[in-house]
C-alpha positions in Angstrom: -83.3 -0.5 -9.9 -79.8 -2.0 -10.6 -79.5 0.5 -13.5 -80.2 3.4 -11.2 -77.4 2.2 -8.9 -75.0 1.9 -11.8 -76.0 5.4 -13.0 -75.7 6.9 -9.6 -72.4 5.3 -8.9 -71.1 6.8 -12.2 -72.3 10.2 -11.2 -70.7 9.9 -7.7 -67.4 8.7 -9.0 -67.2 11.3 -11.7 -68.2 14.2 -9.4 -65.9 13.0 -6.6 -63.0 12.5 -8.9 -63.3 16.1 -10.0 -63.9 17.4 -6.5 -60.9 15.7 -5.1 -58.7 17.4 -7.6 -59.8 20.8 -6.3 -59.8 19.8 -2.6 -62.7 22.2 -1.9 -64.5 21.5 1.4 -67.9 22.8 0.3 -67.7 20.7 -2.9 -66.6 17.7 -0.9 -69.6 18.1 1.4 -71.9 18.4 -1.6 -70.3 15.3 -3.2 -71.2 13.3 -0.1 -75.0 13.9 -0.4 -75.5 11.5 -3.4 -73.4 8.9 -1.5 -75.7 9.1 1.5 -78.8 8.9 -0.8 -77.4 5.8 -2.6 -76.5 4.2 0.7 -80.1 4.8 1.9 -81.5 3.3 -1.4 -79.3 0.2 -1.1 -80.4 -0.3 2.5 -84.0 0.0 1.5 -83.6 -2.5 -1.3 -81.9 -5.0 1.0 -84.5 -4.5 3.6 -87.3 -5.0 1.1 -85.8 -8.3 0.0 -85.4 -9.6 3.5 -88.6 -8.2 5.1 -90.9 -11.1 4.5 -88.4 -13.8 5.5 -87.5 -11.8 8.6 -91.2 -11.5 9.5 -91.7 -15.2 9.2 -88.5 -15.9 11.1 -89.8 -13.9 14.1 -92.7 -16.3 14.4 -90.4 -19.3 14.2 -88.1 -17.8 16.8 -90.9 -17.0 19.2 -92.2 -20.6 18.9 -88.8 -21.9 19.8 -88.5 -23.8 16.5 -85.2 -25.2 15.3 -83.3 -22.8 13.0 -82.0 -23.8 9.6 -78.8 -22.5 8.1 -81.1 -20.3 5.9 -82.7 -18.9 9.0 -79.3 -18.1 10.5 -78.3 -16.4 7.2 -81.4 -14.2 7.3 -80.7 -13.3 10.9 -77.2 -12.4 10.0 -78.1 -10.3 6.9 -81.0 -8.6 8.7 -79.3 -7.7 11.9 -75.6 -7.3 11.1 -75.3 -7.4 7.3 -74.1 -3.8 7.1 -71.6 -4.3 9.9 -70.3 -7.6 8.7 -69.8 -6.3 5.1 -68.0 -3.2 6.4 -65.6 -5.2 8.6 -64.9 -7.6 5.7 -64.0 -4.9 3.2 -62.3 -2.3 5.6 -58.6 -2.6 5.3 -57.3 0.5 7.1 -57.6 -0.6 10.7 -53.9 -1.4 11.1 -53.0 1.9 9.6 -55.4 3.8 11.9 -54.0 2.1 15.0 -50.5 2.8 13.8 -51.4 6.5 13.3 -52.9 6.7 16.8 -49.7 5.2 18.2 -47.6 7.6 16.2 -49.6 10.6 17.5 -49.4 9.3 21.0 -45.6 9.2 20.8 -45.5 12.8 19.6 -47.9 13.8 22.4 -45.4 12.5 24.9 -42.9 15.1 23.8 -45.5 17.8 24.4 -45.9 16.7 28.0 -42.3 17.8 28.7 -42.6 21.2 26.9 -43.8 24.4 28.4 -46.6 25.4 26.1 -47.6 28.6 27.8 -46.9 31.6 25.6 -46.0 29.4 22.6 -48.9 29.7 20.2 -47.1 27.7 17.5 -46.7 24.7 19.7 -50.3 25.1 21.0 -51.6 25.2 17.4 -49.5 22.1 16.5 -50.8 20.3 19.5 -54.4 21.2 18.6 -53.8 19.8 15.1 -52.4 16.6 16.5 -55.4 16.2 18.8 -57.7 16.8 15.8 -55.9 14.2 13.8 -56.1 11.8 16.8 -59.8 12.4 17.3 -60.7 11.7 13.7 -58.5 8.6 13.5 -60.1 7.3 16.7 -63.5 7.9 15.2 -62.5 5.5 12.4 -61.2 2.9 14.9 -64.3 3.3 17.0 -66.6 2.8 13.9 -64.8 -0.4 13.0 -64.8 -1.6 16.7 -68.5 -1.0 17.0 -69.2 -3.0 13.8 -67.0 -5.8 15.0 -68.7 -5.8 18.4 -72.2 -6.1 16.7 -71.0 -8.9 14.6 -69.4 -10.8 17.5 -72.4 -10.3 19.8 -74.9 -11.7 17.3 -72.6 -14.5 16.2 -72.2 -15.6 19.8 -76.0 -15.5 20.3 -77.1 -17.2 17.1 -74.1 -19.4 16.4 -72.6 -20.2 19.8 -74.2 -23.6 20.0 -77.9 -24.3 19.9 -79.8 -21.1 20.8 -82.0 -21.3 23.9 -85.7 -20.2 23.8 -84.6 -17.0 25.6 -81.9 -16.3 23.1 -84.4 -16.9 20.2 -86.8 -14.4 21.9 -84.0 -11.8 22.2 -83.2 -12.3 18.5 -86.9 -12.0 17.6 -87.1 -8.8 19.5 -84.0 -7.4 17.7 -85.5 -8.3 14.3 -88.9 -6.8 15.3 -87.3 -3.6 16.5 -85.6 -3.2 13.1 -88.7 -4.2 11.2 -90.9 -1.6 12.9 -88.3 1.2 13.3 -88.1 1.9 9.6 
């Protein structure tokens, strides 16, 4: 399976490297398909590895047993592994926030202008709003991942979890176990 990942990564990087040189929207869309497929395969591999320990952990949680550091690690990987890994490797948040602030400053100038009858300014304003929207999507994705991480960490790591908290975590694990 690891060889498949290496092979597919090679195909992705080679195709994307060539596609980025041409900057063709259709080709870029096609280049994303194998990325999605590989992400799905990786998620399935991780879930397969963690499935049995997660199932056993549900029983332990529902019986209000004490959790070991290994149990907490399984909870973390099963419920927020993707989000935590993303927030750990993502390094553009400061740039995105700065870009949002830059666009907001420019938008202030547009509040003073009369835009009626000035299609060039209207088009430029539309472009700025498009840029702002997509930059905010990046900020929102990061924020959502951080919120997921923080929520689970406060539940599982914020002192000794209560029986109620353990039941909530068990339900979260079960939901993910049976939604796949």
